[in-house]
C-alpha positions as CSV (number, residue, x, y, z in Angstrom):
1,M,66.1,105.0,2.3
2,H,66.0,101.2,1.3
3,R,63.2,101.1,-1.3
4,S,63.3,97.4,-1.7
5,V,61.5,94.8,0.4
6,V,61.8,91.0,-0.3
7,L,58.9,89.1,1.1
8,L,59.6,85.6,2.1
9,G,58.1,83.0,4.5
10,I,54.5,84.9,4.2
11,L,52.2,81.9,3.5
12,W,50.3,84.1,1.2
13,L,53.3,84.8,-1.0
14,S,54.5,81.2,-1.0
15,G,51.0,80.7,-2.7
16,L,51.8,83.4,-5.3
17,S,55.1,81.8,-6.4
18,G,54.2,78.0,-5.3
19,P,51.6,76.0,-6.8
20,G,50.1,78.5,-9.3
21,F,53.6,79.2,-10.6
22,A,54.4,75.5,-10.5
23,A,52.2,75.4,-13.7
24,E,54.5,77.9,-15.1
25,K,57.1,75.0,-15.4
26,R,54.5,72.7,-17.0
27,A,53.8,75.7,-19.4
28,A,57.4,76.3,-20.3
29,A,56.8,73.1,-22.5
30,E,53.8,75.0,-24.2
31,P,54.0,77.4,-27.0
32,I,53.7,81.3,-26.5
33,E,50.5,82.3,-28.5
34,V,50.0,85.8,-29.6
35,S,47.2,87.7,-31.3
36,A,47.1,91.4,-32.2
37,D,45.6,94.1,-34.3
38,S,49.0,94.4,-36.0
39,L,52.5,92.9,-36.3
40,Q,55.9,94.2,-37.6
41,V,58.9,91.6,-37.6
42,D,62.5,92.7,-37.8
43,E,64.2,89.5,-38.8
44,R,67.8,90.8,-38.4
45,A,67.1,92.3,-35.1
46,Q,65.2,89.2,-34.2
47,R,62.3,91.2,-33.1
48,A,58.5,91.3,-33.5
49,T,56.3,94.3,-32.5
50,Y,52.5,93.4,-31.7
51,T,50.2,96.5,-31.4
52,G,46.6,96.9,-30.6
53,N,44.4,94.4,-28.3
54,V,47.7,92.3,-27.8
55,V,47.0,89.0,-26.1
56,V,49.6,86.8,-25.1
57,H,49.0,83.0,-23.9
58,R,51.2,80.5,-22.2
59,G,49.7,77.7,-20.3
60,D,47.5,79.6,-17.7
61,L,49.3,82.6,-18.2
62,T,47.6,85.5,-20.0
63,I,48.8,89.0,-20.6
64,N,46.8,91.8,-22.2
65,A,48.5,94.9,-23.5
66,D,48.4,97.8,-25.8
67,R,51.9,96.8,-27.4
68,V,54.2,93.7,-26.8
69,L,57.7,93.4,-28.1
70,I,59.1,89.9,-28.3
71,Q,62.8,89.6,-28.7
72,G,64.5,86.3,-29.7
73,S,67.8,84.6,-30.2
74,G,68.0,81.9,-32.7
75,K,64.5,80.1,-32.3
76,A,63.8,81.0,-28.7
77,V,61.9,83.8,-27.1
78,Q,64.2,85.6,-24.6
79,R,62.1,88.4,-23.4
80,I,58.7,89.6,-24.0
81,V,58.0,93.4,-23.0
82,A,54.4,94.4,-22.7
83,T,53.3,98.0,-22.1
84,G,49.8,99.6,-21.8
85,N,47.4,101.6,-19.9
86,P,47.4,99.3,-18.1
87,V,49.2,95.9,-18.8
88,R,46.9,93.2,-17.2
89,L,48.4,89.7,-15.9
90,R,46.1,86.6,-15.0
91,Q,47.3,83.4,-14.0
92,A,44.9,80.9,-12.0
93,D,43.2,83.0,-9.3
94,R,45.7,86.1,-9.6
95,R,45.2,89.3,-11.3
96,G,47.7,91.8,-11.7
97,D,48.0,95.3,-13.6
98,G,50.9,98.0,-14.1
99,Q,52.1,100.1,-16.8
100,Q,55.0,97.5,-18.0
101,L,55.4,93.9,-17.7
102,V,58.7,92.0,-18.8
103,Y,58.6,88.4,-19.0
104,E,61.9,86.2,-19.4
105,P,60.9,82.7,-19.9
106,G,64.6,81.3,-19.9
107,Q,65.1,83.3,-16.5
108,E,61.8,81.8,-15.3
109,R,61.1,85.7,-14.4
110,I,58.2,88.1,-14.4
111,T,58.6,91.8,-13.6
112,L,55.5,93.9,-13.4
113,S,56.4,97.8,-12.9
114,G,54.8,101.2,-13.1
115,N,52.4,101.3,-9.9
116,A,52.0,97.4,-9.9
117,H,49.5,95.5,-8.2
118,I,48.7,92.0,-7.8
119,R,45.6,90.5,-6.2
120,Q,44.7,87.1,-5.1
121,E,41.3,86.6,-3.7
122,S,41.0,89.6,-1.2
123,N,44.8,89.6,-0.6
124,E,47.0,92.4,-2.4
125,L,50.6,93.4,-3.1
126,A,51.4,96.8,-4.4
127,G,54.6,98.9,-5.2
128,E,56.3,100.4,-7.9
129,R,57.8,97.0,-9.3
130,I,56.9,93.4,-8.4
131,T,59.2,90.9,-9.6
132,Y,58.3,86.8,-9.5
133,L,61.6,84.7,-9.5
134,L,59.8,81.5,-10.4
135,R,62.8,79.1,-10.1
136,E,63.5,80.2,-6.5
137,Q,59.8,80.8,-5.7
138,R,60.3,84.2,-4.4
139,T,58.7,87.5,-4.7
140,E,60.1,90.7,-4.4
141,V,58.4,94.1,-4.2
142,T,60.0,97.5,-4.7
143,G,58.6,100.9,-3.7
144,K,59.1,104.0,-5.7
145,S,61.2,106.8,-4.2
146,G,59.0,108.4,-1.4
147,Q,56.6,105.7,-1.3
148,R,56.2,102.4,0.7
149,V,55.3,98.9,-0.5
150,K,51.7,97.7,0.5
151,S,50.5,94.4,1.4
152,I,47.3,93.4,2.6
153,F,46.4,90.0,3.9
154,Y,43.2,88.5,5.0
155,S,42.7,85.0,6.7
156,S,40.6,82.7,5.4
157,G,37.9,81.2,7.9
158,D,39.3,83.1,11.0
159,A,37.3,85.2,13.0
160,A,38.2,88.8,12.5
161,L,40.2,90.8,15.1
162,P,38.3,93.4,16.7
163,G,38.1,96.8,14.7
164,Q,39.7,94.8,11.8
165,G,36.4,93.9,9.7
166,G,38.0,90.5,8.7
167,Q,41.4,91.6,8.1
168,A,43.7,89.6,9.8
169,G,46.8,91.7,8.9
170,S,48.0,94.8,7.0
171,S,51.4,96.4,6.3
172,R,51.1,100.1,5.0
């Protein structure tokens, strides 16, 4: 019961973690902006909790959630945990959603979990957890016990294979 599939070498996934996420490196120099209906700060624990219509921006990355917990160390943000029904992620032409998103700026890692989906144009990835390892330009998709991960890829501009209605490939 191997539940994890590491997707490497597929052109679309290279696009997911390539040029669009290269912008994340530029964004690393940009501030993280957060807006919400309310905020509670625990200075001792170096933690801030935002609730209600939370929006997090950094560069071209936008996260929308019901609740966001930001954990820090000194003056640096170590971890952002967003929860919602669902949490939504937007970056360039990618859209994603799930029940929880964990963004670790220092590790250059974004993990979307809880019935996670990522869409780029007509292409789609789905699984229990999708992790972007930005520095390594690698994407990992993990399925829930008893469920498989799903990838749908469409070729752009190519003629459809008979019976596929424009779908170049599918993994179910």
